[in-house]
C-alpha positions in Angstrom: 18.7 10.5 -34.8 16.5 7.6 -34.6 12.6 7.8 -34.7 11.2 8.9 -31.5 10.1 6.4 -29.4 6.4 7.0 -28.2 6.9 4.8 -24.9 9.3 7.1 -23.6 6.8 10.2 -24.1 4.5 8.0 -22.0 6.9 6.9 -19.5 7.9 10.6 -19.0 4.2 11.5 -18.4 3.9 8.6 -15.9 7.1 9.6 -13.8 5.8 13.3 -13.8 2.7 12.1 -11.9 4.6 9.4 -9.5 7.2 12.2 -8.3 4.6 14.8 -7.7 2.2 12.3 -5.9 5.3 11.1 -3.7 5.8 14.9 -2.5 2.1 15.2 -1.4 2.2 13.9 2.0 1.0 17.5 3.3 -2.1 17.1 1.1 -2.9 13.6 2.1 -3.3 14.5 5.7 -3.9 11.3 7.9 -3.6 9.2 4.4 0.0 10.2 4.0 1.2 6.6 3.1 -0.3 7.1 -0.1 2.0 9.6 -1.0 4.5 7.2 -2.2 6.5 6.0 -5.4 9.5 8.7 -5.5 11.9 6.3 -6.3 10.0 4.7 -9.2 9.3 7.9 -10.7 12.9 9.0 -10.3 14.2 5.9 -11.8 11.6 6.4 -14.8 13.2 9.7 -15.6 16.8 8.3 -15.4 15.7 5.5 -17.8 14.4 7.9 -20.1 17.5 10.3 -20.0 19.9 7.3 -20.6 17.6 6.1 -23.3 17.1 9.6 -25.4 21.0 10.2 -24.6 22.0 7.3 -26.7 19.8 8.5 -29.9 21.8 11.9 -30.8 24.8 12.4 -32.4 28.0 12.5 -30.2 30.8 14.6 -31.6 33.7 16.7 -29.5 32.8 16.4 -25.6 32.8 20.3 -25.2 30.3 21.0 -28.0 28.3 17.6 -26.9 28.1 18.9 -23.4 27.2 22.5 -24.2 24.2 20.9 -25.8 23.1 19.3 -22.5 23.5 22.4 -20.6 21.8 24.5 -23.3 18.7 21.8 -22.6 18.6 21.9 -18.7 20.0 25.3 -17.5 17.7 27.9 -19.3 15.2 26.2 -16.9 17.4 26.3 -13.9 18.0 30.0 -14.5 14.4 30.6 -15.2 13.4 29.2 -11.9 15.9 31.3 -10.3 14.2 34.1 -11.7 10.5 33.1 -10.7 12.1 32.2 -7.4 13.5 35.4 -6.5 10.5 37.6 -8.0 7.4 35.4 -7.0 8.4 33.1 -4.2 10.9 35.5 -2.4 14.0 33.2 -2.7 17.3 34.8 -2.3 20.0 32.1 -3.6 23.4 33.1 -4.7 24.9 32.2 -8.0 26.9 29.3 -6.6 23.7 27.7 -5.1 22.0 28.4 -8.5 24.5 26.8 -10.5 25.3 23.8 -8.2 21.9 23.3 -6.2 19.3 25.5 -8.3 17.9 22.5 -10.0 17.8 20.2 -7.0 19.9 17.3 -6.4 18.4 15.9 -9.8 20.0 18.2 -12.0 23.4 18.1 -10.2 23.4 14.0 -10.3 22.3 14.1 -14.3 25.2 16.5 -15.1 27.7 14.0 -13.6 26.0 11.2 -15.3 26.4 12.9 -18.7 30.1 12.9 -18.4 30.3 9.3 -17.4 27.9 8.3 -20.0 30.0 10.2 -22.6 33.1 8.2 -21.6 30.9 5.1 -22.0 29.5 5.7 -25.4 33.0 6.3 -26.7 34.5 3.3 -25.4 31.7 0.7 -24.5 28.7 1.5 -26.5 28.5 -2.2 -27.6 29.6 -3.5 -24.2 27.0 -1.9 -21.8 26.1 -5.1 -20.1 30.0 -4.5 -18.7 29.3 -1.3 -18.0 26.1 -2.4 -16.2 28.2 -5.1 -14.2 31.1 -2.6 -13.2 28.4 -0.1 -11.9 26.6 -2.8 -9.9 29.7 -4.1 -8.3 30.5 -0.4 -7.3 27.2 0.0 -5.9 27.6 -3.2 -3.7 31.1 -2.1 -2.7 29.9 1.4 -1.9 27.0 -0.1 0.4 29.1 -2.0 2.4 32.0 0.3 2.8 29.7 3.0 3.9 28.0 0.3 6.5 24.7 1.9 6.7 23.1 1.9 9.9 19.7 0.2 10.7 16.9 2.6 9.2 18.9 3.8 6.4 17.0 5.1 3.5 18.8 4.5 0.5 16.4 6.1 -1.8 16.2 9.2 0.3 18.5 12.2 0.9 21.8 10.3 0.3 24.7 10.6 -2.1 24.4 6.7 -2.2 21.5 6.9 -4.5 23.6 9.1 -7.2 25.2 5.5 -7.8 22.8 3.0 -7.8 20.5 5.4 -10.1 23.1 5.0 -12.5 21.9 1.6 -13.3 18.5 2.6 -14.6 20.3 5.4 -16.8 22.4 2.4 -18.4 19.1 0.3 -18.7 17.6 3.1 -20.6 20.7 3.7 -22.8 20.9 -0.1 -23.5 17.2 -0.2 -24.9 17.9 3.0 -26.4 20.4 1.7 -28.8 18.1 -0.9 -30.2 15.0 1.7 -29.8 12.6 -1.2 -30.3 9.3 0.0 -29.9 7.3 -3.2 -31.2 7.2 -5.0 -27.9 4.4 -7.7 -27.8 2.9 -6.8 -24.5 0.7 -9.4 -22.6 -1.5 -8.1 -19.9 -1.8 -11.4 -18.1 2.1 -12.5 -18.4 4.0 -9.0 -18.2 1.1 -7.1 -16.1 1.7 -10.1 -13.3 5.2 -9.8 -13.4 5.2 -5.9 -13.0 2.8 -6.4 -10.1 4.9 -8.9 -8.6 8.2 -6.9 -9.1 6.2 -4.3 -7.2 4.9 -6.3 -4.5 8.3 -7.7 -3.9 9.9 -4.1 -4.1 7.6 -2.9 -1.3 7.8 -6.0 0.9 11.6 -5.7 0.9 11.6 -1.9 1.7 9.0 -2.7 4.5 11.0 -5.7 6.2 14.3 -4.0 5.8 13.3 -1.0 7.8 11.7 -2.8 10.2 13.9 -5.9 11.1 17.3 -5.2 11.8 18.8 -8.3 10.7 17.0 -8.1 7.0 18.1 -4.3 6.5 20.5 -5.3 3.8 17.2 -6.3 1.9 16.9 -2.7 0.8 19.9 -3.0 -1.3 18.8 -6.1 -3.2 15.3 -4.2 -3.8 17.3 -2.6 -6.6 16.5 -6.0 -8.6 12.7 -5.8 -8.4 13.0 -1.8 -9.4 14.8 -2.9 -12.4 11.9 -5.0 -13.1 9.5 -2.5 -12.4 11.1 0.1 -14.8 11.6 -2.3 -17.7 7.7 -3.9 -17.5 6.5 -0.3 -17.2 8.4 0.7 -20.4 7.3 -2.4 -22.4 3.6 -1.5 -21.3 4.2 2.0 -22.5 5.0 0.5 -25.7 2.0 -1.9 -25.9 -0.7 -1.3 -28.3 -3.4 0.1 -26.2 -1.1 2.7 -24.6 -0.1 3.8 -28.1 -3.7 3.8 -29.3 -4.2 6.2 -26.6 -1.3 8.6 -27.3 -2.5 8.9 -30.9 -6.1 10.1 -29.7 -6.2 13.9 -30.1 -7.1 14.7 -26.4 -5.5 11.9 -24.6 -2.2 12.1 -26.6 -2.1 16.0 -26.0 -2.4 15.6 -22.4 0.4 12.9 -22.2 2.8 14.9 -24.6 2.4 18.4 -22.4 2.7 16.9 -19.1 5.7 14.3 -20.2 7.2 17.3 -21.5 7.1 19.3 -18.4 8.4 16.6 -16.1 11.7 18.7 -15.2 9.8 21.6 -14.5 7.2 20.1 -12.6 9.7 18.5 -10.2 11.3 22.0 -9.7 7.8 24.1 -8.9 5.9 21.6 -6.8 8.0 22.2 -3.7 7.0 25.5 -3.6 3.0 25.2 -4.1 2.4 22.4 -1.6 -0.4 23.6 0.9 -2.7 21.9 3.4 -5.4 24.8 2.7 -7.5 22.7 0.6 -7.2 19.5 2.7 -11.2 19.7 3.6 -12.2 18.7 0.2 -10.1 15.8 0.1 -9.3 14.1 -2.4 -10.5 17.0 -5.0 -7.4 19.1 -3.4 -5.1 16.6 -5.0 -6.3 17.2 -8.3 -6.5 21.0 -8.0 -2.8 20.7 -6.8 -1.8 19.0 -9.6 -3.4 21.4 -12.2 -1.8 24.5 -10.4 1.6 22.7 -10.5 1.3 21.8 -14.2 0.3 25.5 -14.8 3.2 27.0 -13.3 5.4 24.5 -14.6 4.2 25.4 -18.0 4.7 29.0 -17.2 8.3 28.3 -16.2 9.1 26.4 -19.4 7.7 29.4 -21.7 10.1 31.7 -19.3 13.2 29.1 -19.9 12.4 29.4 -23.7 12.4 33.1 -23.7 15.6 33.2 -21.3 17.2 30.8 -23.8 16.2 32.6 -26.9 17.5 35.9 -25.5 20.8 34.8 -25.7 20.7 33.6 -29.2 21.2 36.1 -32.1 17.7 35.0 -34.1 14.7 36.9 -33.5 12.2 35.6 -30.7 10.0 32.8 -32.1 6.8 33.1 -30.0 5.2 30.5 -31.2 7.9 28.3 -30.2 7.8 29.9 -26.6 4.0 29.3 -26.1 3.7 25.6 -27.8 2.3 23.2 -25.6 4.6 20.3 -26.7 
């Protein structure tokens, strides 16, 4: 296992905040347009998953996949328990296994199988894997023949294809695990800003002008740029300095470590009852989400430890990060 990459911890922290913001339309009220960035948050999380996946040992597939299950499904089962006893959800076992972690968990469990194969046979040829995936995504898009107004970042299985590009991007950088990027706020910052402007401009034009609707597919290019430059920014000197600050670093590690839990719990907590104190309601809701996500993580650790022969390690259960 290579040394931990601080930039990935910071990127998870950013992803958790962006994903949460994108789901806050109800809390923004008439400013609901500000509840954006969901696709950026999603791809950052996939990027981080691909990055860390290529750092660990491999071994036999069944044991390797078992470790992936042990990392994710205690949280899924713990959320099913919380959902039943606290939020009144009544989901059967089939739903819990397949959809209990949302589309994200189902998608990433499939990605793990594909990435295992790629790492076995194409670890030194990830550029080829990226190109092949890109061709598949383009073919899938046009075979599907999406209608005008189609949102490829929304509720569609198509995003299960193109999001894989970002996991491969993370895997490519994870192999090198370079964490000493020379970041220029003037040069790289402008590139990141440019990619963001181009990305949102493409989406806006594609969804308003029918003849330009395929610009949405091309928006993957600036989105890849956003992902790379954000990763580079997270490995910059100033961000590492913040990370090593006793208090700021603790917040980054705490929230970044709750990323999946935050994604799972937020939909059950959003309310417009505090909209009269906007924008303070956003901060209060974020704190509530983080608190519930932490409770979920503690419960998932208890659940995982219950089915192991060792004694409970309560320090491990409640530790912040």
